[in-house]
TIVO-2410 file (N, C-alpha, C; in nm, 3 decimals):
# residues 155
REC num residu      c1      c2      c3 atome chaine
REC   1      D  -2.219  -7.689  -1.987     N      A
REC   1      D  -2.167  -7.698  -1.851    CA      A
REC   1      D  -2.059  -7.592  -1.832     C      A
REC   2      A  -2.076  -7.505  -1.735     N      A
REC   2      A  -1.986  -7.392  -1.714    CA      A
REC   2      A  -1.847  -7.436  -1.673     C      A
REC   3      S  -1.837  -7.540  -1.590     N      A
REC   3      S  -1.704  -7.582  -1.545    CA      A
REC   3      S  -1.623  -7.639  -1.661     C      A
REC   4      K  -1.690  -7.709  -1.752     N      A
REC   4      K  -1.619  -7.763  -1.869    CA      A
REC   4      K  -1.573  -7.650  -1.959     C      A
REC   5      A  -1.657  -7.549  -1.978     N      A
REC   5      A  -1.619  -7.434  -2.060    CA      A
REC   5      A  -1.500  -7.360  -1.998     C      A
REC   6      D  -1.498  -7.349  -1.865     N      A
REC   6      D  -1.386  -7.284  -1.799    CA      A
REC   6      D  -1.255  -7.360  -1.820     C      A
REC   7      K  -1.263  -7.492  -1.818     N      A
REC   7      K  -1.142  -7.574  -1.834    CA      A
REC   7      K  -1.090  -7.566  -1.978     C      A
REC   8      L  -1.180  -7.559  -2.073     N      A
REC   8      L  -1.137  -7.557  -2.212    CA      A
REC   8      L  -1.108  -7.416  -2.263     C      A
REC   9      G  -1.170  -7.317  -2.206     N      A
REC   9      G  -1.149  -7.180  -2.252    CA      A
REC   9      G  -1.220  -7.155  -2.384     C      A
REC  10      R  -1.186  -7.045  -2.446     N      A
REC  10      R  -1.249  -7.009  -2.574    CA      A
REC  10      R  -1.194  -7.095  -2.686     C      A
REC  11      N  -1.278  -7.131  -2.778     N      A
REC  11      N  -1.243  -7.207  -2.897    CA      A
REC  11      N  -1.175  -7.340  -2.864     C      A
REC  12      G  -1.201  -7.396  -2.747     N      A
REC  12      G  -1.145  -7.526  -2.711    CA      A
REC  12      G  -1.001  -7.523  -2.664     C      A
REC  13      W  -0.936  -7.407  -2.664     N      A
REC  13      W  -0.798  -7.400  -2.617    CA      A
REC  13      W  -0.795  -7.382  -2.467     C      A
REC  14      L  -0.689  -7.428  -2.405     N      A
REC  14      L  -0.678  -7.412  -2.261    CA      A
REC  14      L  -0.672  -7.266  -2.223     C      A
REC  15      S  -0.755  -7.226  -2.132     N      A
REC  15      S  -0.749  -7.092  -2.077    CA      A
REC  15      S  -0.659  -7.098  -1.954     C      A
REC  16      L  -0.554  -7.019  -1.951     N      A
REC  16      L  -0.459  -7.026  -1.841    CA      A
REC  16      L  -0.500  -6.940  -1.722     C      A
REC  17      A  -0.592  -6.847  -1.742     N      A
REC  17      A  -0.628  -6.753  -1.636    CA      A
REC  17      A  -0.673  -6.819  -1.506     C      A
REC  18      P  -0.754  -6.925  -1.509     N      A
REC  18      P  -0.799  -6.983  -1.382    CA      A
REC  18      P  -0.691  -7.061  -1.306     C      A
REC  19      W  -0.576  -7.079  -1.366     N      A
REC  19      W  -0.475  -7.163  -1.303    CA      A
REC  19      W  -0.346  -7.087  -1.280     C      A
REC  20      P  -0.340  -7.012  -1.169     N      A
REC  20      P  -0.218  -6.934  -1.144    CA      A
REC  20      P  -0.094  -7.021  -1.129     C      A
REC  21      R  -0.110  -7.144  -1.079     N      A
REC  21      R   0.007  -7.232  -1.067    CA      A
REC  21      R   0.071  -7.254  -1.203     C      A
REC  22      L  -0.011  -7.277  -1.304     N      A
REC  22      L   0.042  -7.301  -1.438    CA      A
REC  22      L   0.103  -7.174  -1.496     C      A
REC  23      K   0.036  -7.061  -1.472     N      A
REC  23      K   0.086  -6.934  -1.526    CA      A
REC  23      K   0.216  -6.892  -1.462     C      A
REC  24      I   0.235  -6.923  -1.336     N      A
REC  24      I   0.356  -6.880  -1.265    CA      A
REC  24      I   0.465  -6.986  -1.271     C      A
REC  25      W   0.431  -7.108  -1.232     N      A
REC  25      W   0.532  -7.213  -1.222    CA      A
REC  25      W   0.575  -7.267  -1.357     C      A
REC  26      G   0.485  -7.270  -1.455     N      A
REC  26      G   0.521  -7.320  -1.588    CA      A
REC  26      G   0.636  -7.242  -1.650     C      A
REC  27      P   0.621  -7.111  -1.665     N      A
REC  27      P   0.733  -7.032  -1.719    CA      A
REC  27      P   0.856  -7.035  -1.627     C      A
REC  28      A   0.834  -7.039  -1.495     N      A
REC  28      A   0.947  -7.042  -1.402    CA      A
REC  28      A   1.031  -7.168  -1.423     C      A
REC  29      L   0.967  -7.281  -1.448     N      A
REC  29      L   1.041  -7.404  -1.474    CA      A
REC  29      L   1.122  -7.394  -1.603     C      A
REC  30      V   1.064  -7.335  -1.706     N      A
REC  30      V   1.135  -7.320  -1.833    CA      A
REC  30      V   1.253  -7.224  -1.817     C      A
REC  31      I   1.231  -7.113  -1.748     N      A
REC  31      I   1.339  -7.015  -1.726    CA      A
REC  31      I   1.452  -7.078  -1.644     C      A
REC  32      F   1.416  -7.150  -1.537     N      A
REC  32      F   1.517  -7.216  -1.456    CA      A
REC  32      F   1.600  -7.312  -1.540     C      A
REC  33      A   1.535  -7.394  -1.621     N      A
REC  33      A   1.607  -7.491  -1.705    CA      A
REC  33      A   1.701  -7.420  -1.801     C      A
REC  34      C   1.656  -7.311  -1.861     N      A
REC  34      C   1.741  -7.237  -1.956    CA      A
REC  34      C   1.860  -7.171  -1.886     C      A
REC  35      V   1.836  -7.109  -1.772     N      A
REC  35      V   1.945  -7.044  -1.698    CA      A
REC  35      V   2.046  -7.148  -1.649     C      A
REC  36      A   1.996  -7.260  -1.597     N      A
REC  36      A   2.085  -7.365  -1.549    CA      A
REC  36      A   2.166  -7.425  -1.665     C      A
REC  37      A   2.104  -7.446  -1.779     N      A
REC  37      A   2.176  -7.499  -1.895    CA      A
REC  37      A   2.282  -7.401  -1.943     C      A
REC  38      A   2.251  -7.272  -1.937     N      A
REC  38      A   2.348  -7.170  -1.978    CA      A
REC  38      A   2.468  -7.166  -1.884     C      A
REC  39      A   2.448  -7.209  -1.760     N      A
REC  39      A   2.557  -7.205  -1.662    CA      A
REC  39      A   2.646  -7.329  -1.665     C      A
REC  40      V   2.608  -7.430  -1.743     N      A
REC  40      V   2.686  -7.554  -1.748    CA      A
REC  40      V   2.821  -7.529  -1.813     C      A
REC  41      T   2.925  -7.585  -1.750     N      A
REC  41      T   3.058  -7.579  -1.810    CA      A
REC  41      T   3.107  -7.722  -1.829     C      A
REC  42      P   3.175  -7.757  -1.932     N      A
REC  42      P   3.209  -7.670  -2.043    CA      A
REC  42      P   3.084  -7.631  -2.123     C      A
REC  43      A   3.088  -7.512  -2.177     N      A
REC  43      A   2.970  -7.454  -2.241    CA      A
REC  43      A   2.952  -7.505  -2.384     C      A
REC  44      W   2.833  -7.478  -2.437     N      A
REC  44      W   2.799  -7.512  -2.573    CA      A
REC  44      W   2.903  -7.451  -2.665     C      A
REC  45      P   2.948  -7.513  -2.769     N      A
REC  45      P   2.898  -7.633  -2.836    CA      A
REC  45      P   2.970  -7.762  -2.800     C      A
REC  46      V   3.034  -7.769  -2.685     N      A
REC  46      V   3.098  -7.894  -2.643    CA      A
REC  46      V   2.991  -8.003  -2.630     C      A
REC  47      W   3.021  -8.122  -2.683     N      A
REC  47      W   2.924  -8.231  -2.688    CA      A
REC  47      W   2.865  -8.261  -2.551     C      A
REC  48      F   2.946  -8.264  -2.444     N      A
REC  48      F   2.898  -8.294  -2.309    CA      A
REC  48      F   2.786  -8.200  -2.266     C      A
REC  49      W   2.790  -8.075  -2.309     N      A
REC  49      W   2.690  -7.975  -2.267    CA      A
REC  49      W   2.547  -8.022  -2.296     C      A
REC  50      Y   2.530  -8.098  -2.400     N      A
REC  50      Y   2.396  -8.142  -2.438    CA      A
REC  50      Y   2.336  -8.240  -2.336     C      A
REC  51      H   2.419  -8.308  -2.257     N      A
REC  51      H   2.366  -8.400  -2.155    CA      A
REC  51      H   2.288  -8.325  -2.047     C      A
REC  52      P   2.351  -8.233  -1.972     N      A
REC  52      P   2.271  -8.163  -1.870    CA      A
REC  52      P   2.162  -8.075  -1.931     C      A
REC  53      A   2.189  -8.018  -2.048     N      A
REC  53      A   2.086  -7.933  -2.111    CA      A
REC  53      A   1.962  -8.015  -2.147     C      A
REC  54      A   1.983  -8.135  -2.202     N      A
REC  54      A   1.870  -8.220  -2.240    CA      A
REC  54      A   1.795  -8.269  -2.116     C      A
REC  55      M   1.868  -8.303  -2.011     N      A
REC  55      M   1.804  -8.350  -1.888    CA      A
REC  55      M   1.724  -8.237  -1.822     C      A
REC  56      L   1.779  -8.117  -1.821     N      A
REC  56      L   1.706  -8.002  -1.766    CA      A
REC  56      L   1.580  -7.973  -1.846     C      A
REC  57      L   1.595  -7.972  -1.978     N      A
REC  57      L   1.479  -7.946  -2.064    CA      A
REC  57      L   1.373  -8.054  -2.045     C      A
REC  58      G   1.416  -8.181  -2.047     N      A
REC  58      G   1.321  -8.290  -2.036    CA      A
REC  58      G   1.254  -8.299  -1.900     C      A
REC  59      Y   1.336  -8.308  -1.795     N      A
REC  59      Y   1.280  -8.331  -1.662    CA      A
REC  59      Y   1.221  -8.206  -1.597     C      A
REC  60      V   1.286  -8.094  -1.611     N      A
REC  60      V   1.238  -7.974  -1.541    CA      A
REC  60      V   1.134  -7.899  -1.625     C      A
REC  61      A   1.173  -7.858  -1.744     N      A
REC  61      A   1.084  -7.774  -1.824    CA      A
REC  61      A   0.963  -7.850  -1.877     C      A
REC  62      L   0.985  -7.963  -1.946     N      A
REC  62      L   0.873  -8.033  -2.009    CA      A
REC  62      L   0.792  -8.117  -1.911     C      A
REC  63      M   0.859  -8.201  -1.833     N      A
REC  63      M   0.782  -8.285  -1.739    CA      A
REC  63      M   0.718  -8.203  -1.629     C      A
REC  64      G   0.787  -8.100  -1.583     N      A
REC  64      G   0.727  -8.012  -1.483    CA      A
REC  64      G   0.599  -7.948  -1.534     C      A
REC  65      N   0.601  -7.899  -1.657     N      A
REC  65      N   0.481  -7.839  -1.715    CA      A
REC  65      N   0.376  -7.943  -1.747     C      A
REC  66      A   0.418  -8.064  -1.784     N      A
REC  66      A   0.321  -8.170  -1.812    CA      A
REC  66      A   0.240  -8.204  -1.687     C      A
REC  67      I   0.308  -8.206  -1.573     N      A
REC  67      I   0.238  -8.234  -1.447    CA      A
REC  67      I   0.141  -8.121  -1.413     C      A
REC  68      L   0.185  -7.996  -1.433     N      A
REC  68      L   0.097  -7.882  -1.405    CA      A
REC  68      L  -0.025  -7.882  -1.496     C      A
REC  69      V  -0.005  -7.912  -1.624     N      A
REC  69      V  -0.116  -7.915  -1.719    CA      A
REC  69      V  -0.214  -8.026  -1.683     C      A
REC  70      K  -0.163  -8.141  -1.644     N      A
REC  70      K  -0.251  -8.254  -1.609    CA      A
REC  70      K  -0.341  -8.219  -1.492     C      A
REC  71      K  -0.292  -8.136  -1.400     N      A
REC  71      K  -0.372  -8.098  -1.283    CA      A
REC  71      K  -0.493  -8.012  -1.320     C      A
REC  72      I  -0.494  -7.957  -1.441     N      A
REC  72      I  -0.611  -7.880  -1.486    CA      A
REC  72      I  -0.731  -7.973  -1.500     C      A
REC  73      G  -0.706  -8.093  -1.550     N      A
REC  73      G  -0.814  -8.190  -1.569    CA      A
REC  73      G  -0.878  -8.176  -1.705     C      A
REC  74      G  -0.945  -8.279  -1.747     N      A
REC  74      G  -1.013  -8.279  -1.875    CA      A
REC  74      G  -0.933  -8.349  -1.983     C      A
REC  75      L  -1.001  -8.377  -2.093     N      A
REC  75      L  -0.942  -8.452  -2.204    CA      A
REC  75      L  -0.827  -8.378  -2.269     C      A
REC  76      R  -0.846  -8.252  -2.301     N      A
REC  76      R  -0.741  -8.175  -2.369    CA      A
REC  76      R  -0.615  -8.166  -2.282     C      A
REC  77      A  -0.632  -8.141  -2.154     N      A
REC  77      A  -0.517  -8.133  -2.064    CA      A
REC  77      A  -0.447  -8.268  -2.055     C      A
REC  78      T  -0.523  -8.376  -2.055     N      A
REC  78      T  -0.463  -8.510  -2.051    CA      A
REC  78      T  -0.383  -8.536  -2.178     C      A
REC  79      N  -0.436  -8.497  -2.292     N      A
REC  79      N  -0.363  -8.514  -2.419    CA      A
REC  79      N  -0.235  -8.432  -2.420     C      A
REC  80      I  -0.242  -8.307  -2.378     N      A
REC  80      I  -0.123  -8.222  -2.374    CA      A
REC  80      I  -0.021  -8.281  -2.277     C      A
REC  81      H  -0.066  -8.331  -2.164     N      A
REC  81      H   0.021  -8.398  -2.067    CA      A
REC  81      H   0.097  -8.512  -2.135     C      A
REC  82      G   0.026  -8.593  -2.210     N      A
REC  82      G   0.089  -8.706  -2.279    CA      A
REC  82      G   0.191  -8.661  -2.382     C      A
REC  83      Y   0.158  -8.559  -2.459     N      A
REC  83      Y   0.251  -8.509  -2.562    CA      A
REC  83      Y   0.377  -8.452  -2.498     C      A
REC  84      L   0.360  -8.375  -2.390     N      A
REC  84      L   0.476  -8.318  -2.322    CA      A
REC  84      L   0.563  -8.427  -2.259     C      A
REC  85      M   0.500  -8.526  -2.198     N      A
REC  85      M   0.576  -8.636  -2.138    CA      A
REC  85      M   0.647  -8.718  -2.246     C      A
REC  86      G   0.581  -8.739  -2.359     N      A
REC  86      G   0.646  -8.812  -2.469    CA      A
REC  86      G   0.767  -8.736  -2.522     C      A
REC  87      A   0.752  -8.606  -2.542     N      A
REC  87      A   0.864  -8.524  -2.589    CA      A
REC  87      A   0.977  -8.524  -2.486     C      A
REC  88      A   0.942  -8.514  -2.359     N      A
REC  88      A   1.043  -8.515  -2.253    CA      A
REC  88      A   1.117  -8.648  -2.250     C      A
REC  89      S   1.047  -8.758  -2.271     N      A
REC  89      S   1.111  -8.889  -2.273    CA      A
REC  89      S   1.211  -8.901  -2.388     C      A
REC  90      I   1.176  -8.848  -2.502     N      A
REC  90      I   1.267  -8.850  -2.617    CA      A
REC  90      I   1.390  -8.763  -2.590     C      A
REC  91      I   1.368  -8.647  -2.533     N      A
REC  91      I   1.479  -8.556  -2.505    CA      A
REC  91      I   1.572  -8.613  -2.398     C      A
REC  92      T   1.516  -8.678  -2.295     N      A
REC  92      T   1.603  -8.738  -2.194    CA      A
REC  92      T   1.678  -8.858  -2.251     C      A
REC  93      A   1.618  -8.929  -2.345     N      A
REC  93      A   1.690  -9.038  -2.412    CA      A
REC  93      A   1.809  -8.981  -2.490     C      A
REC  94      F   1.790  -8.866  -2.552     N      A
REC  94      F   1.901  -8.799  -2.620    CA      A
REC  94      F   2.009  -8.760  -2.520     C      A
REC  95      G   1.969  -8.709  -2.403     N      A
REC  95      G   2.066  -8.673  -2.299    CA      A
REC  95      G   2.146  -8.794  -2.253     C      A
REC  96      W   2.080  -8.910  -2.243     N      A
REC  96      W   2.151  -9.033  -2.208    CA      A
REC  96      W   2.248  -9.071  -2.319     C      A
REC  97      Y   2.204  -9.061  -2.444     N      A
REC  97      Y   2.291  -9.094  -2.558    CA      A
REC  97      Y   2.416  -9.006  -2.557     C      A
REC  98      V   2.398  -8.880  -2.527     N      A
REC  98      V   2.512  -8.787  -2.524    CA      A
REC  98      V   2.615  -8.833  -2.422     C      A
REC  99      I   2.573  -8.861  -2.300     N      A
REC  99      I   2.670  -8.898  -2.197    CA      A
REC  99      I   2.729  -9.035  -2.226     C      A
REC 100      Y   2.650  -9.127  -2.278     N      A
REC 100      Y   2.701  -9.259  -2.312    CA      A
REC 100      Y   2.808  -9.248  -2.421     C      A
REC 101      S   2.778  -9.177  -2.529     N      A
REC 101      S   2.873  -9.163  -2.640    CA      A
REC 101      S   2.995  -9.082  -2.597     C      A
REC 102      N   2.977  -8.985  -2.510     N      A
REC 102      N   3.089  -8.906  -2.461    CA      A
REC 102      N   3.186  -8.993  -2.381     C      A
REC 103      K   3.133  -9.083  -2.298     N      A
REC 103      K   3.218  -9.174  -2.222    CA      A
REC 103      K   3.287  -9.274  -2.314     C      A
REC 104      E   3.217  -9.320  -2.416     N      A
REC 104      E   3.277  -9.414  -2.512    CA      A
REC 104      E   3.395  -9.349  -2.585     C      A
REC 105      V   3.375  -9.227  -2.633     N      A
REC 105      V   3.481  -9.156  -2.706    CA      A
REC 105      V   3.602  -9.133  -2.618     C      A
REC 106      N   3.579  -9.104  -2.490     N      A
REC 106      N   3.688  -9.075  -2.398    CA      A
REC 106      N   3.741  -9.199  -2.326     C      A
REC 107      G   3.688  -9.316  -2.359     N      A
REC 107      G   3.736  -9.440  -2.299    CA      A
REC 107      G   3.711  -9.451  -2.150     C      A
REC 108      K   3.606  -9.390  -2.101     N      A
REC 108      K   3.575  -9.395  -1.958    CA      A
REC 108      K   3.468  -9.501  -1.931     C      A
REC 109      P   3.472  -9.564  -1.812     N      A
REC 109      P   3.371  -9.665  -1.779    CA      A
REC 109      P   3.235  -9.601  -1.748     C      A
REC 110      H   3.131  -9.681  -1.766     N      A
REC 110      H   2.994  -9.635  -1.741    CA      A
REC 110      H   2.947  -9.678  -1.603     C      A
REC 111      L   2.854  -9.602  -1.548     N      A
REC 111      L   2.782  -9.636  -1.424    CA      A
REC 111      L   2.877  -9.667  -1.309     C      A
REC 112      T   2.970  -9.578  -1.286     N      A
REC 112      T   3.065  -9.598  -1.176    CA      A
REC 112      T   3.039  -9.505  -1.058     C      A
REC 113      T   2.944  -9.414  -1.070     N      A
REC 113      T   2.914  -9.320  -0.962    CA      A
REC 113      T   2.766  -9.332  -0.924     C      A
REC 114      W   2.734  -9.275  -0.807     N      A
REC 114      W   2.593  -9.272  -0.766    CA      A
REC 114      W   2.511  -9.189  -0.864     C      A
REC 115      H   2.570  -9.087  -0.920     N      A
REC 115      H   2.500  -9.004  -1.018    CA      A
REC 115      H   2.459  -9.088  -1.140     C      A
REC 116      G   2.552  -9.166  -1.190     N      A
REC 116      G   2.523  -9.250  -1.306    CA      A
REC 116      G   2.423  -9.359  -1.276     C      A
REC 117      I   2.438  -9.425  -1.163     N      A
REC 117      I   2.347  -9.534  -1.126    CA      A
REC 117      I   2.207  -9.481  -1.098     C      A
REC 118      S   2.197  -9.373  -1.022     N      A
REC 118      S   2.064  -9.316  -0.995    CA      A
REC 118      S   2.003  -9.260  -1.123     C      A
REC 119      G   2.086  -9.207  -1.212     N      A
REC 119      G   2.036  -9.159  -1.340    CA      A
REC 119      G   1.978  -9.272  -1.424     C      A
REC 120      L   2.044  -9.387  -1.423     N      A
REC 120      L   1.993  -9.502  -1.497    CA      A
REC 120      L   1.857  -9.545  -1.443     C      A
REC 121      F   1.845  -9.555  -1.310     N      A
REC 121      F   1.716  -9.594  -1.251    CA      A
REC 121      F   1.609  -9.488  -1.277     C      A
REC 122      T   1.648  -9.364  -1.277     N      A
REC 122      T   1.553  -9.256  -1.306    CA      A
REC 122      T   1.502  -9.268  -1.450     C      A
REC 123      L   1.594  -9.292  -1.543     N      A
REC 123      L   1.554  -9.309  -1.684    CA      A
REC 123      L   1.464  -9.430  -1.702     C      A
REC 124      L   1.501  -9.542  -1.640     N      A
REC 124      L   1.417  -9.661  -1.652    CA      A
REC 124      L   1.278  -9.637  -1.594     C      A
REC 125      G   1.271  -9.570  -1.480     N      A
REC 125      G   1.141  -9.537  -1.422    CA      A
REC 125      G   1.061  -9.443  -1.511     C      A
REC 126      T   1.131  -9.349  -1.572     N      A
REC 126      T   1.065  -9.255  -1.664    CA      A
REC 126      T   1.004  -9.328  -1.781     C      A
REC 127      Y   1.081  -9.416  -1.843     N      A
REC 127      Y   1.032  -9.486  -1.963    CA      A
REC 127      Y   0.924  -9.587  -1.928     C      A
REC 128      F   0.936  -9.652  -1.814     N      A
REC 128      F   0.832  -9.744  -1.769    CA      A
REC 128      F   0.701  -9.668  -1.748     C      A
REC 129      S   0.709  -9.554  -1.682     N      A
REC 129      S   0.591  -9.473  -1.656    CA      A
REC 129      S   0.531  -9.420  -1.787     C      A
REC 130      A   0.617  -9.382  -1.881     N      A
REC 130      A   0.569  -9.330  -2.009    CA      A
REC 130      A   0.496  -9.438  -2.089     C      A
REC 131      V   0.555  -9.557  -2.095     N      A
REC 131      V   0.492  -9.666  -2.169    CA      A
REC 131      V   0.362  -9.708  -2.101     C      A
REC 132      A   0.366  -9.719  -1.967     N      A
REC 132      A   0.244  -9.755  -1.895    CA      A
REC 132      A   0.137  -9.648  -1.912     C      A
REC 133      G   0.177  -9.520  -1.904     N      A
REC 133      G   0.079  -9.412  -1.921    CA      A
REC 133      G   0.017  -9.412  -2.059     C      A
REC 134      A   0.100  -9.430  -2.161     N      A
REC 134      A   0.049  -9.429  -2.298    CA      A
REC 134      A  -0.035  -9.553  -2.328     C      A
REC 135      G   0.014  -9.669  -2.288     N      A
REC 135      G  -0.056  -9.792  -2.323    CA      A
REC 135      G  -0.176  -9.823  -2.236     C      A
REC 136      L  -0.169  -9.785  -2.111     N      A
REC 136      L  -0.277  -9.821  -2.019    CA      A
REC 136      L  -0.374  -9.708  -1.988     C      A
REC 137      L  -0.326  -9.584  -1.991     N      A
REC 137      L  -0.410  -9.474  -1.944    CA      A
REC 137      L  -0.452  -9.373  -2.050     C      A
REC 138      D  -0.408  -9.392  -2.173     N      A
REC 138      D  -0.448  -9.298  -2.278    CA      A
REC 138      D  -0.601  -9.288  -2.280     C      A
REC 139      P  -0.654  -9.165  -2.282     N      A
REC 139      P  -0.800  -9.150  -2.274    CA      A
REC 139      P  -0.874  -9.206  -2.396     C      A
REC 140      H  -0.805  -9.228  -2.507     N      A
REC 140      H  -0.871  -9.278  -2.628    CA      A
REC 140      H  -0.864  -9.429  -2.639     C      A
REC 141      F  -0.749  -9.488  -2.611     N      A
REC 141      F  -0.733  -9.632  -2.631    CA      A
REC 141      F  -0.669  -9.705  -2.514     C      A
REC 142      G  -0.652  -9.639  -2.401     N      A
REC 142      G  -0.588  -9.701  -2.285    CA      A
REC 142      G  -0.662  -9.825  -2.239     C      A
REC 143      M  -0.588  -9.933  -2.220     N      A
REC 143      M  -0.648 -10.061  -2.183    CA      A
REC 143      M  -0.701 -10.062  -2.040     C      A
REC 144      M  -0.647  -9.974  -1.955     N      A
REC 144      M  -0.690  -9.973  -1.814    CA      A
REC 144      M  -0.715  -9.830  -1.767     C      A
REC 145      K  -0.769  -9.747  -1.855     N      A
REC 145      K  -0.785  -9.605  -1.823    CA      A
REC 145      K  -0.879  -9.580  -1.705     C      A
REC 146      A  -0.963  -9.674  -1.672     N      A
REC 146      A  -1.055  -9.656  -1.559    CA      A
REC 146      A  -1.000  -9.715  -1.429     C      A
REC 147      S  -0.886  -9.781  -1.436     N      A
REC 147      S  -0.830  -9.846  -1.317    CA      A
REC 147      S  -0.768  -9.743  -1.222     C      A
REC 148      K  -0.824  -9.733  -1.103     N      A
REC 148      K  -0.769  -9.640  -1.004    CA      A
REC 148      K  -0.632  -9.686  -0.956     C      A
REC 149      T  -0.608  -9.815  -0.953     N      A
REC 149      T  -0.478  -9.867  -0.909    CA      A
REC 149      T  -0.368  -9.827  -1.008     C      A
REC 150      V  -0.393  -9.846  -1.136     N      A
REC 150      V  -0.295  -9.811  -1.238    CA      A
REC 150      V  -0.272  -9.659  -1.236     C      A
REC 151      R  -0.378  -9.583  -1.225     N      A
REC 151      R  -0.366  -9.436  -1.220    CA      A
REC 151      R  -0.284  -9.393  -1.099     C      A
REC 152      Y  -0.305  -9.458  -0.986     N      A
REC 152      Y  -0.231  -9.425  -0.865    CA      A
REC 152      Y  -0.082  -9.449  -0.884     C      A
REC 153      F  -0.045  -9.564  -0.937     N      A
REC 153      F   0.097  -9.596  -0.954    CA      A
REC 153      F   0.161  -9.517  -1.068     C      A
REC 154      H   0.083  -9.471  -1.163     N      A
REC 154      H   0.136  -9.388  -1.271    CA      A
REC 154      H   0.176  -9.252  -1.218     C      A
REC 155      S   0.099  -9.200  -1.125     N      A
REC 155      S   0.132  -9.068  -1.069    CA      A
REC 155      S   0.235  -9.086  -0.963     C      A
***
């Protein structure tokens, strides 16, 4: 099947040529995350720096590319989507740990601003979606991988 071969590319690897969105926006998201992280003050190696850097890497660079890869379609793209989202979830958890431990060390209260409260809800939504995606929609063992309702709410 020609369309399947186009999606997988040579030797089963993703061919990026048919997808200009991935070729253009994927690197642009990574570059943006790196430039934005480099602009954070106080700068590295201050412990706080790892919070915005991890959130930028997780949410912008990795999750942004995971969404673009998923739009390619097919099994390989779905697997790569899952791996990128899993890595992004771990990195954002690290970003949360950084800000939590930074506030503890400095004796500051938690969740006192809209930024903190919305960040908490964003993290909870991220992890809920990750667990639901992995457990319910994984193409190999997902319990509800054929459910259009679950797929709709996952996206």
